[in-house]
C-alpha positions as CSV (number, residue, x, y, z in Angstrom):
1,X,94.0,107.1,86.3
2,X,94.7,104.1,88.1
3,X,97.3,102.6,91.0
4,X,95.8,99.8,92.5
5,X,98.8,98.5,95.2
6,X,98.2,101.2,97.5
7,X,99.5,99.4,100.8
8,X,103.1,99.1,102.1
9,X,104.5,96.8,104.3
10,X,108.2,97.3,104.8
11,X,108.3,100.6,106.5
12,X,107.2,99.9,110.2
13,X,104.6,101.9,112.3
14,X,104.2,105.0,111.8
15,X,106.5,105.5,109.0
16,X,104.5,103.0,106.5
17,X,101.0,105.1,107.9
18,X,102.8,108.2,106.7
19,X,104.1,106.4,103.4
20,X,100.5,105.0,103.0
21,X,99.1,108.3,103.1
22,X,101.0,109.8,100.2
23,X,100.7,106.9,98.3
24,X,97.2,106.6,98.4
25,X,96.2,110.5,97.8
26,X,98.8,109.8,94.7
27,X,97.3,106.7,93.7
28,X,94.1,109.0,93.2
29,X,90.5,107.0,93.3
30,X,91.5,104.1,92.7
31,X,92.7,104.2,96.7
32,X,90.0,106.5,97.8
33,X,88.6,103.2,99.4
34,X,91.9,103.5,102.1
35,X,91.2,106.4,104.0
36,X,94.1,109.1,104.1
37,X,96.2,108.4,107.2
38,X,95.3,104.7,107.2
39,X,98.1,103.2,108.9
40,X,99.8,99.9,107.2
41,X,101.1,98.0,110.6
42,X,104.5,96.9,111.2
43,X,104.8,93.2,111.4
44,X,103.5,91.7,114.6
45,X,105.2,92.9,118.1
46,X,107.5,89.9,119.3
47,X,105.6,89.2,122.9
48,X,104.3,86.5,124.1
49,X,102.6,88.7,126.9
50,X,99.4,85.7,127.1
51,X,102.0,83.6,128.5
52,X,103.2,85.9,130.4
53,X,102.3,87.8,133.7
54,X,102.1,91.6,133.2
55,X,104.6,94.4,134.6
56,X,103.6,95.9,137.4
57,X,101.8,99.4,137.7
58,X,105.5,101.3,137.9
59,X,106.5,99.5,135.0
60,X,104.0,99.6,132.9
61,X,105.0,102.4,131.0
62,X,108.3,101.3,130.5
63,X,107.2,98.3,128.5
64,X,105.2,100.7,126.4
65,X,107.5,103.2,125.0
66,X,109.3,99.9,124.4
67,X,106.9,98.3,122.2
68,X,106.0,101.9,120.6
69,X,109.6,102.2,119.8
70,X,109.8,98.5,118.1
71,X,106.3,99.8,116.0
72,X,108.1,102.7,114.9
73,X,111.6,100.9,114.2
74,X,113.6,102.6,116.8
75,X,115.2,99.4,117.7
76,X,118.3,100.4,119.4
77,X,115.7,102.4,121.7
78,X,113.6,99.6,122.4
79,X,116.7,97.5,123.5
80,X,117.7,99.5,126.0
81,X,114.1,100.2,127.4
82,X,113.4,96.5,127.3
83,X,116.9,95.8,129.2
84,X,116.0,98.6,132.0
85,X,112.4,96.9,132.4
86,X,113.6,93.4,132.8
87,X,116.0,94.2,135.4
88,X,113.0,94.8,137.6
89,X,110.6,92.6,135.7
90,X,112.7,89.3,134.7
91,X,110.1,86.5,134.4
92,X,108.1,88.5,131.7
93,X,108.2,86.3,129.2
94,X,107.3,88.5,126.2
95,X,110.1,91.3,127.0
96,X,112.4,88.8,126.4
97,X,111.1,87.4,123.4
98,X,111.2,91.7,122.4
99,X,114.6,92.5,123.6
100,X,115.7,89.0,121.6
101,X,114.3,89.7,118.5
102,X,115.6,93.7,118.6
103,X,119.1,92.4,119.3
104,X,118.5,90.0,116.2
105,X,117.3,92.8,114.1
106,X,120.4,94.8,115.6
107,X,123.2,92.6,114.2
108,X,124.1,91.3,117.9
109,X,124.0,87.8,116.6
110,X,125.4,86.2,120.2
111,X,123.2,88.2,122.4
112,X,120.3,87.1,120.5
113,X,121.0,83.3,120.3
114,X,121.8,84.0,124.1
115,X,118.6,85.2,124.9
116,X,117.2,82.5,122.9
117,X,118.0,80.3,124.5
118,X,117.1,81.3,128.2
119,X,113.6,81.6,126.9
120,X,113.4,78.2,125.5
121,X,114.6,76.6,128.5
122,X,113.7,79.0,131.3
123,X,109.7,79.8,129.6
124,X,109.1,76.6,127.5
125,X,107.0,78.6,124.8
126,X,104.4,77.5,122.8
127,X,104.9,76.1,119.4
128,X,103.7,79.5,117.9
129,X,106.8,81.4,119.6
130,X,109.0,78.4,118.7
131,X,108.5,78.9,115.2
132,X,109.2,82.1,115.8
133,X,112.5,82.0,117.2
134,X,113.3,79.3,114.3
135,X,112.3,81.5,111.8
136,X,114.7,83.9,113.4
137,X,117.7,81.9,113.4
138,X,117.4,80.5,109.6
139,X,116.9,84.2,108.5
140,X,119.9,85.3,110.5
141,X,120.7,88.7,112.1
142,X,121.0,91.9,110.1
143,X,124.6,93.4,110.0
144,X,125.8,96.1,112.5
145,X,125.7,99.5,111.9
146,X,123.5,102.1,110.7
147,X,120.0,100.2,110.6
148,X,119.5,101.4,106.7
149,X,116.4,99.1,105.9
150,X,116.1,98.1,101.9
151,X,113.0,96.5,100.4
152,X,112.4,95.1,97.0
153,X,109.7,93.2,95.2
154,X,108.2,91.9,91.7
155,X,104.8,91.1,91.1
156,X,102.5,90.1,88.5
157,X,98.9,91.1,88.6
158,X,95.3,91.4,87.1
159,X,92.6,93.7,87.1
160,X,89.8,93.6,85.3
161,X,88.8,97.2,85.7
162,X,92.4,98.8,85.3
163,X,90.9,102.5,84.2
164,X,88.2,102.1,86.7
165,X,85.7,102.0,83.8
166,X,81.9,103.3,85.0
167,X,79.6,100.1,85.6
168,X,77.1,101.4,83.3
169,X,77.2,102.3,79.4
170,X,74.5,105.2,80.0
171,X,74.3,108.1,82.0
172,X,71.5,111.1,82.4
173,X,72.8,114.3,81.5
174,X,71.7,117.9,82.1
175,X,68.2,118.9,84.6
176,X,66.3,116.8,82.3
177,X,68.7,113.8,82.7
178,X,68.6,112.9,79.2
179,X,70.5,109.5,78.6
180,X,73.9,109.4,77.0
181,X,76.0,106.6,75.9
182,X,79.4,106.7,76.8
183,X,82.1,105.7,74.5
184,X,83.9,102.8,75.0
185,X,87.2,104.4,76.4
186,X,85.3,105.2,79.6
187,X,84.2,101.5,80.0
188,X,86.0,98.7,82.0
189,X,89.4,97.3,80.5
190,X,90.7,94.0,82.1
191,X,94.3,93.7,81.7
192,X,97.7,92.1,83.0
193,X,100.1,93.9,85.0
194,X,103.6,93.3,86.5
195,X,105.2,96.0,88.9
196,X,108.6,96.7,90.8
197,X,108.8,98.4,94.1
198,X,112.0,99.4,96.0
199,X,111.8,101.1,99.2
200,X,114.8,102.3,101.9
201,X,114.7,103.6,105.7
202,X,117.6,105.2,107.2
203,X,118.5,106.9,110.6
204,X,119.6,110.8,110.3
205,X,121.4,112.0,112.7
206,X,119.9,111.3,115.7
207,X,118.0,108.1,116.2
208,X,114.6,109.5,116.2
209,X,115.3,111.1,113.1
210,X,114.5,108.6,109.7
211,X,114.5,109.4,106.1
212,X,112.6,107.0,103.5
213,X,112.1,106.7,100.0
214,X,110.1,104.9,97.8
215,X,110.2,104.3,93.9
216,X,107.4,102.4,92.1
217,X,106.9,101.3,88.0
218,X,103.8,99.9,87.1
219,X,103.4,98.6,83.4
220,X,100.7,97.1,81.5
221,X,100.1,94.7,79.0
222,X,97.3,96.1,76.5
223,X,96.2,99.2,78.7
224,X,99.7,101.3,78.4
225,X,97.7,105.0,79.0
226,X,97.6,103.4,82.7
227,X,101.1,102.9,83.7
228,X,102.4,104.7,86.2
229,X,105.8,105.3,87.5
230,X,105.9,107.0,91.2
231,X,109.1,108.7,92.9
232,X,108.3,109.5,97.1
233,X,111.0,110.7,99.7
234,X,110.4,112.1,103.5
235,X,111.6,112.4,106.8
236,X,110.1,111.2,109.7
237,X,110.6,112.4,113.7
238,X,109.4,111.0,116.6
239,X,109.2,113.7,119.9
240,X,108.1,113.7,123.3
241,X,107.2,116.5,125.6
242,X,106.4,115.6,129.1
243,X,104.1,112.6,128.9
244,X,103.4,112.9,125.9
245,X,104.6,111.1,122.6
246,X,104.4,111.0,118.8
247,X,105.7,111.3,115.4
248,X,105.9,113.7,113.1
249,X,106.1,113.2,109.2
250,X,106.9,115.4,106.3
251,X,107.1,114.0,102.7
252,X,106.6,115.0,98.9
253,X,105.8,112.9,95.6
254,X,105.4,112.7,92.6
255,X,103.6,110.5,89.7
256,X,103.3,110.3,86.2
257,X,100.9,108.5,84.1
258,X,100.9,107.5,81.0
259,X,104.0,108.6,80.3
260,X,103.4,111.7,81.0
261,X,103.9,114.3,84.5
262,X,100.6,113.6,86.1
263,X,100.3,115.4,89.8
264,X,102.8,116.0,92.8
265,X,101.7,116.4,96.2
266,X,103.2,117.4,99.4
267,X,101.9,116.1,103.0
268,X,102.7,116.9,106.5
269,X,101.3,114.6,109.3
270,X,101.2,114.8,113.3
271,X,100.4,112.0,114.9
272,X,100.0,112.2,119.1
273,X,99.9,109.7,121.7
274,X,97.8,110.7,124.5
275,X,98.8,109.8,128.1
276,X,95.7,107.8,129.0
277,X,95.9,104.6,131.2
278,X,95.2,101.4,128.9
279,X,95.7,97.5,128.5
280,X,99.6,96.8,128.1
281,X,98.1,95.3,125.0
282,X,96.0,98.1,123.4
283,X,97.3,101.6,121.6
284,X,95.8,104.5,121.2
285,X,96.3,107.5,119.0
286,X,95.0,110.5,117.2
287,X,96.3,112.3,114.2
288,X,96.1,115.3,112.0
289,X,97.4,115.8,108.6
290,X,97.3,118.1,105.8
291,X,98.1,117.2,101.7
292,X,98.2,119.7,98.9
293,X,97.7,118.1,95.6
294,X,98.4,119.8,92.0
295,X,98.2,118.3,88.6
296,X,100.7,121.0,86.4
297,X,99.0,119.7,83.4
298,X,95.5,120.1,83.9
299,X,93.3,123.2,84.9
300,X,91.3,123.6,88.3
301,X,92.0,120.4,89.5
302,X,94.5,121.2,92.4
303,X,93.3,120.5,96.3
304,X,94.0,120.6,99.6
305,X,93.0,118.4,102.0
306,X,93.1,118.6,105.8
307,X,92.4,114.9,108.1
308,X,91.8,114.9,112.0
309,X,91.6,110.6,112.8
310,X,92.6,108.5,115.6
311,X,93.4,104.9,115.4
312,X,93.6,101.8,118.3
313,X,95.3,99.0,117.9
314,X,96.1,95.4,119.3
315,X,99.8,94.3,119.8
316,X,101.3,91.4,122.1
317,X,98.3,88.5,120.8
318,X,98.7,85.7,118.1
319,X,96.6,88.0,115.9
320,X,96.5,91.7,116.1
321,X,94.0,94.4,114.9
322,X,94.1,98.2,113.7
323,X,91.0,100.3,113.7
324,X,90.7,104.0,112.3
325,X,88.4,106.4,111.8
326,X,88.4,110.0,110.7
327,X,86.9,113.0,109.0
328,X,88.3,114.9,106.0
329,X,87.6,118.5,104.1
330,X,88.8,118.8,101.0
331,X,89.4,122.2,99.7
332,X,89.7,122.4,96.0
333,X,90.8,125.8,93.9
334,X,88.4,127.9,92.0
335,X,86.6,126.3,89.5
336,X,87.2,122.6,90.4
337,X,84.2,120.2,89.2
338,X,82.1,119.6,92.1
339,X,83.8,122.5,94.2
340,X,85.1,121.6,97.8
341,X,84.2,118.0,98.8
342,X,83.7,117.0,103.0
343,X,83.8,113.5,104.0
344,X,84.7,110.5,106.4
345,X,86.7,107.1,107.0
346,X,86.8,104.0,108.7
347,X,89.0,101.1,108.7
348,X,89.5,97.7,110.0
349,X,92.6,95.6,109.9
350,X,93.4,92.3,111.4
351,X,96.8,89.9,111.0
352,X,98.5,87.1,112.1
353,X,99.8,83.9,111.6
354,X,97.7,81.0,109.5
355,X,99.6,77.5,110.8
356,X,102.8,76.7,111.3
357,X,104.2,78.9,108.3
358,X,102.0,81.1,106.6
359,X,100.7,84.8,107.2
360,X,97.6,86.7,106.7
361,X,96.4,90.0,106.5
362,X,92.4,90.3,105.9
363,X,91.7,94.5,105.6
364,X,87.8,96.3,105.3
365,X,87.6,100.2,104.5
366,X,85.2,102.6,103.5
367,X,85.7,106.3,102.7
368,X,82.9,108.4,102.0
369,X,82.8,111.8,99.9
370,X,80.0,114.7,99.5
371,X,80.8,117.6,97.4
372,X,79.4,121.2,98.0
373,X,77.8,121.9,94.6
374,X,76.6,120.5,91.5
375,X,79.5,119.0,89.6
376,X,79.2,120.6,86.7
377,X,76.1,123.3,86.0
378,X,73.9,122.3,82.8
379,X,75.9,118.8,82.1
380,X,75.8,117.2,85.4
381,X,73.4,119.0,87.9
382,X,73.8,116.8,91.1
383,X,75.8,117.3,93.8
384,X,78.2,114.0,94.0
385,X,78.1,111.6,96.8
386,X,80.9,109.1,96.2
387,X,80.9,105.9,98.8
388,X,83.8,103.4,98.2
389,X,84.2,100.3,100.0
390,X,87.4,98.2,99.6
391,X,88.5,94.7,101.1
392,X,91.1,92.8,100.5
393,X,93.0,89.5,101.5
394,X,96.8,88.8,101.8
395,X,98.3,85.4,102.3
396,X,102.6,85.4,102.8
397,X,104.7,82.7,102.9
398,X,108.3,83.7,104.5
399,X,111.4,82.0,102.7
400,X,114.9,81.5,104.0
401,X,117.2,84.8,103.0
402,X,115.0,87.5,103.6
403,X,112.6,86.5,101.1
404,X,108.7,85.9,100.8
405,X,106.0,85.4,98.9
406,X,102.8,86.8,98.8
407,X,99.3,86.4,97.2
408,X,96.9,89.2,97.3
409,X,93.2,90.1,96.4
410,X,91.2,93.1,96.6
411,X,87.9,94.3,95.5
412,X,86.6,97.5,95.3
413,X,83.1,98.6,95.4
414,X,82.7,102.9,94.6
415,X,79.4,103.9,94.3
416,X,78.4,107.2,92.9
417,X,74.6,109.3,92.7
418,X,76.4,110.2,89.4
419,X,76.7,106.7,87.5
420,X,79.5,108.3,85.1
421,X,81.6,107.6,88.1
422,X,80.1,104.5,89.8
423,X,82.9,101.1,88.9
424,X,83.7,98.1,90.4
425,X,87.0,96.5,90.3
426,X,88.5,92.9,91.3
427,X,92.5,92.4,91.4
428,X,95.0,89.6,92.2
429,X,98.6,89.7,92.8
430,X,101.6,87.7,93.6
431,X,104.3,89.2,95.4
432,X,107.9,88.4,95.4
433,X,110.2,90.2,98.4
434,X,113.1,90.7,99.4
435,X,113.4,92.5,102.5
436,X,116.8,93.9,104.4
437,X,118.9,92.9,101.4
């Protein structure tokens, strides 16, 4: 199966990470290079910390809590924390900008404009910050009320291996390694495709609880058995216990492949921010996750994957980055080919402005799996080793009215000791997005 677009860019912070985690597993091997639970960061925090003095020690925690609330889409809470912080640190330019943007996102246009004016006259911000202010003024402030967020995107793309066809037409079988030739259906097939994607997130009751959902449709021009439709829904809850903070996420998703019901997945994830002293520009978290994947129409394919990972992220800079690493254990039901699997993953992501108008995002990830037993005794006697590397680059052009254009290139190199599963893929995709319409 194949679902190439494994990145979610609308829902912020830990919520986007949870959606990415579920989407990756729903997508199957095509997304294996992006590890389970790897985050998709929120838009860069609107902070000019590099040009502003740092907060004094007693208020560091208050500002860090505000930045975390911004990253996790708790905008009302972030505005309250920033207001309290500025009462004792009125010269912190980054906090002023964060508060102005938060007020704009809450639909408080007059308050946001007053704060933008204060920033421009009081701090003489550099051109990059002025561009950010101009962009928010041009787009306007969201309507007040519930912070329901919507996004709609349409994409055109081309992939030189939509079916993850094997790199070699020959592979060895059995203990004697006799070569066999693959049918052409198992070799790479290039194709064009179109894709539609809709997303929504909305507070539920208390502001720390957010419900979310996504619908995705992908259709190919020729290889129609790789057409996919997917739906996922879930809930995300922030929590705090003494000095410990975090988020808990539960989600469920369904996938249709080639017009037939193919996969169902349920996920639980807990992310924790340990109370350790760190610089104001650095954030560290740990996460544990459990994913149950079932294939209603396939025999002996179900499995449960446990994950333990960590994440370092920067903020308040012109260019920001995220680094993740972790380990996985995939327990398959009795009779599953290859048995259980153990693995590890790592990834890095860098994003920021490219000149005055464009934004860039670059990522590199690697996922390694090793099976516990011969993949298929007397047919494929090897224990499967899988090592998948994925590289992507995205350039975004923001337009007026919360529209944007994105051009994305993605390359996947899946190396295997069993040549039947080894493949390479290159794709390019043009996206139009409409956020918060």
